[in-house]
C-alpha positions in Angstrom: 22.5 3.4 -2.4 20.3 2.4 0.6 21.8 -0.2 2.9 19.4 -3.1 2.6 20.7 -4.7 5.8 19.4 -2.0 8.0 16.3 -2.1 10.1 15.7 1.5 9.2 15.4 0.4 5.6 13.0 -2.4 6.5 10.8 -0.1 8.5 10.8 2.6 5.9 10.3 0.5 2.7 9.6 -3.2 3.3 7.1 -3.0 6.3 4.7 -0.5 4.6 4.7 -2.6 1.4 3.8 -5.7 3.5 0.8 -3.9 4.9 -0.2 -2.7 1.4 -0.8 -6.4 0.4 -3.7 -6.5 2.9 -5.7 -4.3 0.6 -3.8 -4.9 -2.7 -2.9 -8.6 -2.9 -1.5 -8.1 -6.4 1.5 -6.4 -4.7 2.8 -9.8 -3.3 5.2 -10.2 -6.2 6.8 -6.9 -5.4 6.9 -7.6 -1.7 8.6 -11.0 -2.2 11.2 -9.4 -4.5 12.0 -6.6 -2.0 12.0 -9.0 1.0 14.2 -11.5 -0.9 16.7 -8.7 -1.6 16.7 -7.7 2.1 17.2 -11.2 3.2 19.8 -12.2 0.6 17.4 -14.8 -0.8 17.5 -15.9 -4.4 13.8 -16.9 -4.5 10.6 -16.8 -2.5 7.1 -18.3 -2.5 3.9 -17.4 -0.6 1.6 -20.4 -0.8 -1.4 -22.3 0.5 -1.5 -26.1 0.8 -4.9 -27.7 1.1 -5.1 -30.9 3.2 -8.2 -32.5 1.7 -7.1 -32.4 -2.0 -3.3 -32.3 -1.5 -3.3 -29.4 -3.9 -1.9 -25.9 -3.4 -2.1 -22.4 -4.6 0.9 -20.3 -5.1 -0.1 -16.8 -4.2 3.2 -15.4 -5.3 6.5 -16.7 -6.7 9.7 -14.8 -7.0 13.0 -15.9 -8.7 11.8 -19.3 -9.9 12.1 -21.0 -13.3 9.2 -20.9 -15.7 6.8 -23.7 -14.9 7.8 -24.1 -11.3 4.5 -22.6 -10.1 2.3 -25.1 -12.0 4.6 -28.1 -11.2 4.5 -27.2 -7.4 0.7 -26.5 -7.5 -0.1 -29.8 -9.3 2.4 -32.2 -7.6 4.0 -30.9 -4.4 1.7 -28.6 -2.5 1.7 -31.0 0.4 5.4 -31.9 0.9 7.6 -32.8 3.8 8.3 -29.1 4.7 4.6 -28.3 4.6 3.9 -31.2 7.0 6.7 -30.0 9.3 5.5 -26.3 9.2 2.0 -27.4 10.0 3.2 -28.7 13.3 5.0 -25.5 14.3 3.5 -22.6 16.1 2.6 -19.6 14.0 5.6 -17.4 13.4 8.3 -20.0 14.2 10.9 -20.2 11.6 11.5 -23.5 9.8 15.1 -23.5 8.7 16.5 -26.4 6.6 15.6 -28.9 9.2 13.3 -31.8 9.6 13.8 -32.8 6.8 17.1 -31.3 5.9 17.8 -29.7 2.5 20.0 -32.7 1.6 17.0 -35.0 2.2 14.7 -32.7 0.3 17.0 -32.6 -2.7 16.6 -36.4 -3.0 12.8 -36.2 -3.2 10.9 -35.7 -6.4 10.1 -32.1 -5.3 13.8 -31.6 -4.8 14.8 -33.0 -8.2 12.0 -31.1 -10.1 12.1 -27.7 -8.4 14.8 -27.2 -5.8 17.9 -28.8 -7.5 17.6 -27.0 -10.9 17.9 -23.7 -9.1 20.9 -24.7 -7.1 19.4 -23.8 -3.8 21.1 -25.1 -0.7 19.1 -23.5 2.0 15.5 -22.5 2.8 13.7 -20.7 5.6 10.0 -20.6 6.0 7.2 -19.7 8.3 3.6 -20.9 8.7 1.3 -18.0 8.2 -2.2 -19.4 8.9 -4.0 -21.2 11.7 -6.6 -23.1 9.7 -7.3 -26.8 10.0 -8.1 -26.9 6.3 -4.9 -25.6 4.8 -1.3 -24.4 5.6 -0.2 -21.0 4.5 3.5 -20.6 4.2 6.1 -18.0 3.3 9.4 -19.5 2.1 12.7 -18.0 1.1 15.5 -19.9 -0.8 19.2 -19.3 -1.1 22.3 -20.6 -2.8 24.2 -20.4 0.5 23.2 -21.0 4.1 21.2 -18.2 5.7 23.2 -16.6 8.4 21.9 -16.0 11.9 21.6 -12.3 11.2 19.4 -13.1 8.2 17.2 -15.3 10.3 17.0 -12.4 12.8 15.9 -10.1 9.9 13.3 -12.6 8.8 12.1 -12.9 12.4 11.7 -9.1 12.6 9.4 -9.1 9.5 7.2 -12.1 10.5 4.8 -10.2 12.8 4.2 -7.7 10.0 3.4 -10.5 7.5 1.1 -12.1 10.1 -0.8 -8.8 10.7 -1.1 -8.0 7.0 -2.5 -11.4 6.3 -4.9 -11.1 9.2 -6.0 -7.7 7.9 -6.5 -9.1 4.5 -8.7 -11.9 5.8 -10.8 -9.3 7.8 -11.1 -7.0 4.8 -12.2 -9.9 2.6 -14.7 -11.1 5.1 -16.1 -7.6 5.5 -16.4 -7.3 1.7 -18.4 -10.5 1.6 -20.6 -9.4 4.4 -21.2 -6.1 2.7 -22.0 -7.8 -0.6 -24.4 -10.1 1.1 -26.1 -7.2 2.9 -26.5 -5.3 -0.3 -28.0 -8.3 -2.0 
């Protein structure tokens, strides 16, 4: 069996699949599952939270109960962690702080989505630099993430950022091409 903790494994299996999401966004579910296993996370979410409407779009969910996606999108897309992440520089890890997981578990979001899963830790990163929305990649665990896990996540963040930037360029070029053909 392959040692999922190794950087070699990440470079050989996870990083290429991250870049494949740039041209095949339907691969996000697979990428979140593989990355969650690599990080020892029980669940993950790749999401967009829109400031004007307070709504959100979950691009991909992994390891969450049925209905969590629609509950999050309808009610909690702009929550305390999203607000905190929006203030952080791109690529900086938000890890169970400001507000803490204990505080979050006492909020409606915590009671409706986090507590039923038994999660006690989260790490997330802001993935977009838009004034209109916040893109975030979040991983949840039953136990506290170790420093080595945070280091593994930090290793992957630049790859996620590049893949998302590539996807945006490809989508923009596709629109430009369609407009030109029209």
